[in-house]
N, C-alpha and C positions, 0 to 999 in steps of 0.2 A: 042792761048790759049782759052779754053772753057769759054764762057761768064757766067755771074751770072744767067741769065735766064735758060741756059742749066744745070748748076750745080744744081740749085734749083729743076728743073724738075726731074732730075735723083734721087736726094735725096727724093723728095716727092713720086715718084713712088716706089722706093725700100723700103722706110720706111713704106709704106702702105701695103706691101705684107704679113707680118706675120699675121696669123689668131688669135693671142693671144690678139690683140687690141680690145677694146670695139666697136669702129666704124666698124671694119672689121666684127665682128660677127653680128652686126645689119644689115649690108649690105648683108651679106651672108644669113641671115634669110629671108630678103625681096626678094632676088634673087630666093631662092628655093621656096618661096611661090608665085612666079609669079608676084610680085609687083615691076616691073622694074622701073617705074616712081618714086615710093617712095624711092627706093634705090638710084637713081640718085640724087634726091633732098636732101636726107639725106647726101650723099657724098659731095654735094656742100656746105652744111652748115658746115660740118667738115673741108673742104678745106679752106673756108674763115677764120675760127677760127685758123687753123694751120698757115695760112699765117700771121695772126696778131701776133701769138705767136712768129713766126720767127723774126718779127720786134722788138718785146719786147726783145728777146734774143740778138739781135744785139745792141740795144741802151741802155738797162737798166739792164737786169738780172745779167750780170757779176758784175756790180757795187754793186747791192743789195747783192749778195752773199759775195762779198769781205767785205762788212760792217757788214752783219748779216749772218754768216755761218750757223746758225740754220735753216734758211729758206730752205736750200736744204734738210735737214732731214724732216722738216715739209711737204714739197712738196711730198717727197716720201711716207710719212705716209698717206697723203690724197689720193695719187694715188693708194696705195694698198687697202685702204678702198673702194674706188670707184670700183675697179676691183672685189673685193669680193662681193659687193652689186649687181653688174651686174651679177656675176656668179650665185648667188642665184636666181635672176630674171629669167635667162635662164633655170635654173633647174626646176622652177615652171611653166614656160610658156608652154601652150598647142599649138603645131604647127600642122598645117594641110596644105595640098596642095590645090590649088584653083580648083574650078570646071572648066568644059570645057569653061565656059563663059569668063575666063581670069581674068584680074585685076579689079575685082569688089569690092575689099576691100581697094582701094586706100584711103589714108588719106589726109586731107588738106595739101597743099604745105607748108604753114607756120608752121604747126606742125612738119612735117618731117625735114624741114630746121632747125627749132629751136632745134629739138632733136640732129641733127648732130653737130650743132654749140655748144650746151650746153655740149655735151659729151667731146668735145675738150677744149672749153673755161674754163670749170670747173676743168680741170686737170692741176694744177699749176706745175706739174713735167715736163710738155712738154717743156717749154723754157729751162729747165736745160738739157734735152736731146739734144735740138738743139745747145746749147752751146758746148756740147761734139762733135756733128757732125761737127760743124763749125771748131772746133779745128783740127779735123782729116783732113778736107779739106785743111786747111792751111798747115798742116804737109806734105801733098802730093804735095805742091807747087802751089796750086790754090788759088786765091783770090775770094771768092764768092760774093764780093761786088764791083766789078770793073764796073759794068754797071750802068744804070740810077737808081736813088733811087726807091726802091720797086720792082726792077726786080727779085731779088732773092726770095722774098716772093711770087711774082706772079708765078714764076717757080715752087715753092713748091706746090702751090694750083693747078696748071695745072697738075703737076705730080700725085698728089693724085686723082684728077678727072679722069685722064687717066687710072690709074690702076683699080679704082673701076668700071669704064665704061666697061673695058674689062672683069672684073670678072663677072659683072652682065649680060653681053651678053652671056658669056659662061654658066652661071647658067640657064639663060632663055632658052637656047637651049637644055640643057641636063636634066632639072629638071623633065621632064615627066618620067624619068627612076627611080625616087625615089618614094617609097611608103610613106604613112603618118607616119607609124611607123619608117621608116628609117630617115625621117626628124626630128622626135622628138628625136631619139637617137643621131643624129649628133649635134643638138642644145644643148642637155643635156651634151654631151661630151665637147662641147665648153664652157658650163657653168662651168664644172669641171676645165677646163684649166684656165679660168679666176680666179676661186677661188684659184687654186694653185699658179698662178702668183702673185695675190694680197697677198697671205700668205707669199710667198718668199720675197716680197718687205717689208712687215711688220717685218719679222724676221731679214732681213738685216738691217733695220732701227734701 
């Protein structure tokens, strides 16, 4: 039977693939702009925060929701507002491709790591999503917590980093085929996608 590390890795990898997520769009923007290091560090911050939320989902979120059901609605409301705010940010952001010199706009490591961590840690709907995913895993006959303590959360973090590393390497290889105008249109389209996703969450809430 697949161990908890492997289950966490798969869920972390697959869960990071949709481009509608805020972290995905920030990573995508950095990859197209040639800021490979920034994208990797941001991904690491997000992966650490996601792993911590997985631990919260396992040990506490279920009990909190059982006692205060309104927490789930509040979490979705906050998540929707965050996505809409980020959608506006990307619609207003001016994107450009780097000069031939390469990654000369790299930001401090702590800033990029902190951004990735904050984007995930500040979204209190994430542990609710992990509760749902964990329930699906159990329904398929797997126990994601059979291994050593923390192995599932570690697997999730590694899976997230794995996917974003592959994405950044692909973007770094093919980004020269994009023009500045194309990059701006792509990022604005993703901003619209974030706005729509956030609005849907608010309406559903």
